[in-house]
All heavy atoms as an XYZ file, in Angstrom:
646
protein
N     125.825    -19.253     61.147
C     125.475    -20.303     60.174
C     126.681    -21.127     59.638
O     126.630    -22.341     59.461
C     124.592    -19.751     59.026
C     123.172    -19.180     59.476
C     122.370    -20.245     60.174
O     122.223    -21.277     59.638
O     121.672    -19.815     61.137
N     127.730    -20.382     59.405
C     129.021    -20.926     58.928
C     129.485    -22.062     59.910
O     129.944    -23.059     59.605
C     129.890    -20.085     58.566
N     129.365    -21.772     61.237
C     129.824    -22.759     62.249
C     129.059    -23.972     62.177
O     129.493    -25.072     62.356
C     129.822    -21.986     63.597
N     127.726    -23.810     62.185
C     126.791    -24.982     62.209
C     127.083    -25.813     60.893
O     127.281    -27.067     60.968
C     125.328    -24.564     62.079
C     124.987    -23.864     63.474
C     124.381    -25.709     61.958
C     125.288    -24.638     64.770
N     127.273    -25.160     59.799
C     127.668    -25.912     58.424
C     128.933    -26.741     58.691
O     128.977    -27.817     58.308
C     127.785    -25.000     57.374
C     126.383    -24.349     56.933
C     126.510    -23.405     55.809
O     127.633    -23.227     55.218
O     125.539    -22.521     55.711
N     129.937    -26.103     59.369
C     131.142    -26.923     59.513
C     130.929    -28.079     60.519
O     131.511    -29.119     60.167
C     132.175    -25.814     60.233
N     130.150    -27.877     61.506
C     129.915    -28.980     62.465
C     129.118    -30.132     61.743
O     129.519    -31.202     61.933
C     129.142    -28.616     63.755
C     129.850    -27.642     64.591
C     129.287    -26.456     65.251
C     131.157    -27.823     64.991
C     129.865    -25.679     66.092
C     131.904    -27.010     65.849
C     131.262    -25.929     66.322
N     128.163    -29.640     60.901
C     127.377    -30.749     60.173
C     128.327    -31.450     59.130
O     128.345    -32.606     59.090
C     126.176    -30.145     59.380
C     125.542    -31.148     58.445
C     125.140    -29.642     60.567
N     129.192    -30.683     58.433
C     130.142    -31.288     57.547
C     131.108    -32.295     58.142
O     131.442    -33.304     57.490
C     130.826    -30.189     56.789
O     130.011    -29.428     55.961
N     131.422    -31.969     59.390
C     132.424    -32.785     60.166
C     131.712    -34.012     60.838
O     132.355    -34.829     61.392
C     133.162    -31.963     61.174
N     130.383    -34.155     60.651
C     129.580    -35.239     61.233
C     129.446    -35.020     62.759
O     129.082    -35.967     63.432
N     129.474    -33.788     63.201
C     129.451    -33.599     64.840
C     128.095    -33.085     65.092
O     127.816    -32.983     66.297
C     130.450    -32.509     65.163
C     131.913    -32.986     64.977
C     132.871    -31.837     65.173
C     132.149    -34.177     65.939
N     127.126    -32.806     64.062
C     125.847    -32.285     64.333
C     124.948    -32.859     63.189
O     125.428    -32.861     62.042
C     125.737    -30.861     64.486
N     123.715    -33.064     63.542
C     122.738    -33.382     62.402
C     122.283    -32.200     61.542
O     122.583    -31.061     62.056
C     121.626    -34.016     63.155
C     121.611    -33.299     64.350
C     123.025    -33.079     64.788
N     122.035    -32.387     60.317
C     121.454    -31.253     59.549
C     120.424    -30.497     60.195
O     119.642    -31.121     60.862
C     121.031    -31.861     58.204
C     121.824    -33.071     58.201
C     121.948    -33.708     59.618
N     120.360    -29.226     60.125
C     119.368    -28.386     60.880
C     118.426    -27.841     59.937
O     118.735    -27.291     58.892
C     120.204    -27.275     61.547
C     121.172    -27.662     62.551
C     120.692    -28.430     63.774
O     119.596    -28.067     64.312
N     121.246    -29.572     64.175
N     117.108    -27.995     60.212
C     116.105    -27.295     59.458
C     115.542    -25.992     60.171
O     114.576    -25.576     59.698
C     115.000    -28.384     59.164
C     114.237    -28.834     60.417
O     114.782    -28.529     61.583
O     113.315    -29.502     60.350
N     116.197    -25.649     61.230
C     115.755    -24.418     61.852
C     117.060    -23.670     62.258
O     118.237    -24.186     62.196
C     114.945    -24.629     62.994
C     115.580    -25.437     64.037
C     114.609    -25.874     65.185
N     115.227    -26.816     66.215
C     116.055    -26.636     67.114
N     116.430    -25.466     67.389
N     116.524    -27.467     67.885
N     117.066    -22.443     62.636
C     118.115    -21.582     63.092
C     118.572    -22.031     64.454
O     117.837    -22.478     65.246
C     117.669    -20.152     63.109
O     118.796    -19.441     63.570
N     119.938    -22.238     64.638
C     120.539    -22.755     65.862
C     121.221    -21.447     66.394
O     121.865    -20.766     65.826
C     121.463    -23.765     65.578
C     122.203    -24.118     66.955
C     120.825    -24.998     65.058
N     121.063    -21.312     67.792
C     121.583    -20.112     68.501
C     122.964    -20.644     69.167
O     122.759    -21.602     70.117
C     120.733    -19.597     69.516
C     121.253    -18.353     70.339
C     121.655    -17.080     69.437
C     120.144    -17.931     71.377
N     124.047    -20.359     68.714
C     125.296    -20.800     69.482
C     125.469    -19.675     70.604
O     125.014    -18.590     70.559
C     126.604    -20.636     68.574
C     126.447    -21.600     67.432
C     127.750    -21.347     66.520
C     126.381    -22.995     67.868
N     126.058    -20.183     71.792
C     126.209    -19.283     72.906
C     127.542    -19.505     73.562
O     128.197    -20.461     73.255
C     125.072    -19.526     73.904
C     125.129    -20.740     74.639
N     124.791    -21.984     74.101
C     125.669    -21.059     75.752
C     125.025    -22.960     74.961
N     125.682    -22.397     76.076
N     127.885    -18.659     74.302
C     129.127    -18.765     75.255
C     128.726    -18.416     76.644
O     127.918    -17.590     76.925
C     130.177    -17.772     74.800
N     129.352    -19.155     77.570
C     129.126    -18.872     78.985
C     130.018    -17.717     79.424
O     131.189    -17.783     79.265
C     129.349    -20.090     79.882
O     128.516    -21.215     79.396
C     129.190    -19.833     81.225
N     129.357    -16.748     79.994
C     130.157    -15.511     80.419
C     130.464    -15.584     81.989
O     131.577    -15.488     82.347
C     129.411    -14.297     80.137
C     130.139    -13.029     80.690
C     129.224    -14.121     78.594
N     129.348    -16.057     82.666
C     129.494    -16.247     84.135
C     128.922    -17.571     84.453
O     127.626    -17.796     84.242
C     128.794    -15.071     84.939
C     129.458    -13.855     84.536
C     128.798    -15.438     86.406
C     128.713    -12.538     85.322
N     129.741    -18.483     85.029
C     129.118    -19.741     85.381
C     128.942    -19.747     86.904
O     129.781    -19.659     87.555
C     130.227    -20.911     84.974
C     129.658    -22.324     85.256
O     128.639    -22.456     85.894
N     130.309    -23.191     84.574
N     127.593    -19.882     87.342
C     127.231    -19.866     88.626
C     127.237    -21.180     89.329
O     126.802    -21.378     90.419
C     125.885    -19.268     88.835
O     124.934    -19.972     88.139
C     125.953    -17.712     88.328
N     127.626    -22.267     88.525
C     127.528    -23.593     88.989
C     128.257    -23.842     90.387
O     127.888    -24.704     91.145
C     128.038    -24.669     87.866
C     128.126    -25.982     88.421
C     128.499    -26.938     87.345
N     127.373    -27.038     86.475
C     127.333    -27.840     85.408
N     128.365    -28.536     85.086
N     126.244    -27.913     84.635
N     129.386    -23.138     90.468
C     130.310    -23.430     91.614
C     130.059    -22.439     92.719
O     130.966    -22.250     93.640
C     131.717    -23.484     91.065
C     131.921    -24.481     89.992
C     132.101    -24.073     88.730
C     131.912    -25.733     90.237
C     132.140    -24.886     87.723
C     132.033    -26.676     89.221
C     132.172    -26.269     88.010
O     132.300    -27.239     86.966
N     129.001    -21.709     92.816
C     128.681    -20.754     93.867
C     128.015    -21.346     95.051
O     127.644    -20.693     96.045
C     127.761    -19.659     93.343
C     128.444    -18.761     92.313
C     127.357    -17.788     91.772
N     127.033    -16.896     92.862
C     125.993    -16.051     92.778
N     125.260    -15.920     91.686
N     125.590    -15.236     93.766
N     127.974    -22.576     95.100
C     127.129    -23.180     96.211
C     125.899    -23.806     95.601
O     125.820    -24.546     94.678
N     124.824    -23.352     96.199
C     123.523    -23.772     95.721
C     123.179    -23.054     94.258
O     123.639    -21.908     94.132
C     122.280    -23.311     96.660
C     122.068    -21.967     96.793
C     120.859    -21.596     97.712
O     121.029    -21.984     98.828
O     119.850    -21.142     97.272
N     122.695    -23.755     93.475
C     122.430    -23.201     92.077
C     121.433    -22.148     92.082
O     120.280    -22.274     92.523
C     121.909    -24.424     91.163
C     121.770    -24.125     89.757
C     123.108    -24.016     89.120
N     122.858    -23.830     87.616
C     123.741    -24.148     86.714
N     124.870    -24.747     87.033
N     123.552    -23.983     85.465
N     121.746    -21.010     91.489
C     120.789    -19.830     91.618
C     120.969    -19.004     90.470
O     122.114    -19.002     89.828
C     120.934    -19.103     92.949
C     122.308    -18.490     93.236
C     122.471    -17.803     94.549
O     121.946    -16.650     94.595
N     123.255    -18.438     95.398
N     119.947    -18.390     90.033
C     120.150    -17.516     88.791
C     120.906    -16.272     89.175
O     121.087    -15.810     90.372
C     118.707    -17.070     88.311
O     118.103    -16.283     89.150
N     121.478    -15.598     88.072
C     122.308    -14.477     88.362
C     121.796    -13.327     87.312
O     121.699    -13.530     86.248
C     123.704    -14.659     87.967
C     124.712    -13.543     88.160
C     125.264    -13.131     89.372
C     124.950    -12.812     87.047
C     125.950    -12.040     89.456
C     125.772    -11.766     87.205
C     126.430    -11.427     88.313
N     121.286    -12.244     87.955
C     120.833    -11.072     87.195
C     121.883    -10.018     86.986
O     122.322     -9.438     87.887
C     119.769    -10.422     87.921
C     118.985     -9.444     87.076
O     119.524     -8.936     86.070
O     117.856     -8.901     87.485
N     122.447     -9.972     85.766
C     123.624     -9.086     85.454
C     123.139     -7.684     84.968
O     123.887     -6.856     84.452
C     124.424     -9.843     84.335
N     121.711     -7.473     84.886
C     121.370     -6.213     84.401
C     121.922     -4.934     85.079
O     122.348     -4.002     84.436
C     119.828     -6.042     84.475
C     119.137     -7.051     83.455
C     117.653     -6.859     83.634
N     117.231     -7.609     84.759
C     116.001     -7.934     85.081
N     115.034     -7.522     84.214
N     115.636     -8.534     86.087
N     122.137     -5.093     86.445
C     122.746     -4.056     87.130
C     124.201     -3.705     86.645
O     124.699     -2.612     86.528
N     124.922     -4.795     86.490
C     126.349     -4.572     85.976
C     126.358     -4.023     84.632
O     127.175     -3.194     84.380
C     127.064     -6.095     86.047
C     127.275     -6.625     87.401
C     128.368     -6.023     85.315
C     127.708     -8.081     87.515
N     125.480     -4.606     83.743
C     125.467     -4.059     82.319
C     125.140     -2.638     82.422
O     125.659     -1.775     81.574
C     124.496     -4.848     81.520
C     124.899     -6.324     81.236
C     123.733     -7.051     80.662
C     126.100     -6.453     80.430
N     124.097     -2.180     83.184
C     123.720     -0.825     83.278
C     124.987      0.079     83.864
O     125.292      1.132     83.362
C     122.566     -0.675     84.270
C     122.035      0.833     84.264
C     120.855      0.921     85.154
C     120.161      2.369     85.171
N     119.027      2.498     85.848
N     125.647     -0.380     84.843
C     126.866      0.385     85.388
C     127.877      0.521     84.399
O     128.573      1.610     84.454
C     127.370     -0.356     86.567
O     126.544     -0.491     87.613
N     128.097     -0.395     83.442
C     129.158     -0.289     82.483
C     128.740     -0.033     81.102
O     129.348     -0.346     80.089
C     130.056     -1.517     82.508
C     130.842     -1.859     83.828
C     130.307     -2.509     84.905
C     132.010     -1.069     83.982
C     130.965     -2.613     86.024
C     132.828     -1.226     85.167
C     132.212     -2.027     86.257
N     127.429      0.440     80.979
C     126.882      0.611     79.599
C     127.689      1.646     78.790
O     127.628      1.495     77.558
C     125.420      1.072     79.810
O     125.396      2.356     80.343
N     128.390      2.542     79.312
C     129.091      3.543     78.534
C     130.586      3.125     78.385
O     131.410      3.862     77.726
C     129.108      4.968     79.161
C     127.694      5.465     79.336
C     127.049      5.623     78.033
O     127.703      6.077     77.094
O     125.854      5.331     77.832
N     131.005      2.045     78.975
C     132.382      1.572     78.822
C     132.670      0.682     77.468
O     131.872     -0.089     77.202
C     132.613      0.563     80.058
O     132.415      1.245     81.264
C     134.206      0.086     80.074
N     133.770      1.203     76.905
C     134.303      0.450     75.735
C     135.299     -0.504     76.115
O     136.475     -0.125     76.440
C     134.890      1.483     74.761
C     135.216      0.866     73.437
O     135.263     -0.403     73.350
O     135.749      1.565     72.479
N     135.070     -1.823     76.011
C     136.020     -2.790     76.501
C     136.852     -3.183     75.258
O     137.706     -4.121     75.493
C     135.206     -4.042     76.956
C     134.483     -3.727     78.257
C     133.120     -3.495     78.361
C     135.295     -3.789     79.474
C     132.584     -3.281     79.647
C     134.691     -3.440     80.707
C     133.253     -3.283     80.805
N     136.737     -2.540     74.222
C     137.708     -2.846     73.119
C     137.181     -3.939     72.254
O     135.988     -4.298     72.232
N     138.025     -4.481     71.471
C     137.809     -5.472     70.438
C     138.691     -6.770     70.789
O     139.878     -6.470     71.006
C     138.019     -5.061     69.013
C     137.809     -6.174     68.083
C     137.108     -3.895     68.683
N     138.160     -7.837     70.792
C     138.882     -9.048     70.956
C     139.003     -9.929     69.674
O     137.919    -10.141     69.078
C     138.366     -9.861     72.084
N     140.089    -10.328     69.259
C     140.294    -11.136     68.134
C     140.162    -12.668     68.588
O     140.841    -13.124     69.473
C     141.666    -10.993     67.549
C     141.907    -11.644     66.234
O     140.978    -12.188     65.571
N     143.006    -12.128     65.983
N     139.192    -13.327     68.007
C     138.901    -14.674     68.299
C     139.415    -15.574     67.087
O     138.559    -15.638     66.033
C     137.513    -14.995     68.743
C     137.247    -16.408     68.984
C     137.054    -14.119     69.815
N     140.511    -16.063     67.048
C     140.974    -16.786     65.762
C     140.274    -18.177     65.539
O     140.347    -18.542     64.456
C     142.487    -16.975     65.993
C     142.559    -16.946     67.482
C     141.553    -16.092     68.052
N     139.844    -18.881     66.673
C     139.382    -20.138     66.486
C     138.235    -20.453     67.417
O     138.146    -19.904     68.575
C     140.519    -21.203     66.932
O     141.666    -20.871     66.178
C     140.095    -22.597     66.535
N     137.186    -21.126     66.906
C     136.059    -21.590     67.791
C     136.221    -23.073     68.051
O     136.579    -23.906     67.148
C     134.763    -21.493     67.096
C     133.546    -21.883     67.762
S     132.025    -21.895     66.663
C     131.902    -20.229     66.262
N     136.152    -23.470     69.293
C     136.333    -24.825     69.774
C     134.989    -25.434     70.174
O     134.169    -24.698     70.818
C     137.235    -24.885     70.990
C     138.661    -24.484     70.688
N     139.575    -25.356     70.137
C     139.244    -23.349     70.853
C     140.627    -24.667     69.879
N     140.495    -23.442     70.332
N     134.706    -26.636     69.786
C     133.503    -27.278     70.203
C     133.983    -28.174     71.339
O     134.934    -29.120     71.255
C     132.940    -28.224     69.205
C     131.743    -29.060     69.501
C     130.618    -28.192     69.929
C     131.415    -30.050     68.354
N     133.466    -27.829     72.623
C     134.003    -28.644     73.814
C     133.073    -29.714     74.176
O     131.895    -29.612     73.897
C     134.069    -27.668     75.031
O     135.078    -26.620     74.799
N     133.624    -30.787     74.786
C     132.906    -31.941     75.249
C     132.694    -31.730     76.783
O     133.561    -31.822     77.628
C     133.601    -33.211     74.978
C     132.818    -34.396     75.399
C     133.509    -35.645     75.009
O     134.499    -35.719     74.221
N     133.093    -36.818     75.462
N     131.491    -31.596     77.166
C     131.109    -31.471     78.667
C     131.451    -32.719     79.266
O     131.298    -33.774     78.793
C     129.583    -31.155     78.761
C     129.135    -29.851     78.399
C     127.678    -29.520     78.532
N     127.384    -29.679     79.951
C     126.260    -29.481     80.386
N     125.155    -29.227     79.678
N     125.923    -29.527     81.656
N     132.052    -32.486     80.581
C     132.467    -33.555     81.435
C     133.684    -34.080     81.102
O     134.196    -35.049     81.741
N     134.485    -33.699     79.987
C     135.774    -34.188     79.629
C     136.735    -33.086     79.774
O     136.598    -32.027     79.164
C     135.710    -34.772     78.128
O     136.983    -35.140     77.802
N     137.790    -33.208     80.565
C     138.747    -32.129     80.801
C     140.106    -32.506     80.244
O     140.619    -33.739     80.362
C     138.896    -31.965     82.266
C     137.509    -31.399     82.789
C     136.656    -32.366     83.355
C     137.119    -30.072     82.829
C     135.354    -31.899     83.858
C     135.940    -29.647     83.385
C     135.073    -30.574     83.850
N     140.898    -31.473     79.706
C     142.209    -31.555     79.272
C     143.134    -31.529     80.500
O     142.711    -31.202     81.565
C     142.499    -30.564     78.283
N     144.448    -31.785     80.222
C     145.442    -31.625     81.366
C     145.502    -30.278     81.971
O     145.820    -30.164     83.260
C     146.880    -32.038     80.842
N     145.082    -29.233     81.270
C     145.167    -27.831     81.820
C     143.931    -27.572     82.579
O     143.862    -26.397     83.189
C     145.367    -26.878     80.723
C     144.225    -26.887     79.605
O     143.275    -27.526     79.861
O     144.488    -26.229     78.663
N     142.927    -28.418     82.764
C     141.714    -28.210     83.576
C     140.543    -27.715     82.692
O     139.398    -27.567     83.370
N     140.748    -27.284     81.455
C     139.806    -26.739     80.798
C     138.998    -27.907     80.019
O     139.515    -28.971     79.859
C     140.216    -25.772     79.726
C     140.622    -24.446     80.295
C     142.015    -24.253     80.498
C     139.792    -23.407     80.567
C     142.551    -22.973     81.022
C     140.290    -22.317     81.222
C     141.651    -22.004     81.404
N     137.776    -27.579     79.510
C     137.101    -28.599     78.823
C     137.958    -29.099     77.627
O     138.607    -28.352     76.973
C     135.721    -28.107     78.173
C     134.679    -27.960     79.343
C     134.105    -26.771     79.555
C     134.256    -29.102     79.982
C     133.100    -26.628     80.502
C     133.177    -28.868     80.909
C     132.666    -27.666     81.158
N     137.889    -30.438     77.314
C     138.547    -30.975     76.120
C     137.787    -30.405     74.911
O     136.576    -30.472     74.950
C     138.483    -32.575     76.166
O     139.174    -33.010     77.196
N     138.425    -30.044     73.932
C     137.696    -29.652     72.737
C     137.862    -30.780     71.693
O     138.906    -31.418     71.605
C     138.099    -28.330     72.064
C     139.460    -28.211     71.563
N     140.677    -27.884     72.513
C     140.025    -28.358     70.443
C     141.668    -27.806     71.693
N     141.312    -28.074     70.520
N     136.788    -31.121     70.949
C     136.811    -32.242     70.025
C     136.776    -31.744     68.532
O     137.030    -32.532     67.754
C     135.545    -33.118     70.345
C     134.310    -32.359     70.173
C     135.660    -33.759     71.547
C     133.000    -33.209     70.254
N     136.645    -30.422     68.419
C     136.803    -29.940     67.145
C     136.988    -28.463     67.068
O     136.573    -27.670     68.035
C     135.366    -30.179     66.388
C     135.381    -29.989     64.844
C     136.072    -30.893     63.946
C     134.720    -28.799     64.326
C     136.062    -30.636     62.626
C     134.857    -28.663     62.823
C     135.440    -29.633     62.057
O     135.535    -29.353     60.710
N     137.805    -27.912     66.063
C     138.031    -26.525     66.062
C     137.724    -26.078     64.622
O     137.860    -26.671     63.612
C     139.576    -26.309     66.243
O     139.944    -26.731     67.466
N     137.302    -24.783     64.644
C     136.982    -24.150     63.327
C     137.703    -22.903     63.329
O     137.550    -21.957     64.171
C     135.437    -23.720     63.291
C     134.641    -25.039     63.342
C     135.134    -22.921     61.993
C     133.057    -24.604     63.361
N     138.701    -22.704     62.368
C     139.323    -21.371     62.189
C     138.422    -20.306     61.725
O     137.670    -20.559     60.854
C     140.517    -21.648     61.220
C     140.096    -22.993     60.554
C     139.096    -23.692     61.401
N     138.497    -19.171     62.265
C     137.582    -18.067     61.937
C     138.317    -17.050     61.130
O     139.488    -16.882     61.228
C     136.986    -17.383     63.164
C     136.192    -18.305     64.042
C     135.865    -17.535     65.351
C     134.978    -18.835     63.448
N     137.589    -16.390     60.192
C     138.230    -15.313     59.338
C     138.891    -14.323     60.062
O     138.141    -13.819     61.145
C     137.196    -14.937     58.322
N     139.942    -13.785     59.787
C     140.589    -12.693     60.515
C     140.159    -11.422     59.880
O     140.118    -11.146     58.840
C     142.128    -12.766     60.386
C     142.573    -14.019     61.194
C     142.123    -14.160     62.577
O     142.299    -13.243     63.373
N     141.437    -15.209     62.966
């Protein structure tokens, strides 16, 4: 909710009267040739007992689809520092 409030305060999103689900792309199948769904349940089951540790994410970036930076990644148009 804090991320949505920051986007609204910055004028990047309209006020929300319902809950918004933010997401991240883990596996992008767009470049596999023909577009097809990917069922990761087998992978999740195989690694269900694996501890992958903890990742510190210091900043959340709002990226603009179709706009790329010099490094080839999506251009980000806004950043929100996250609590450490």
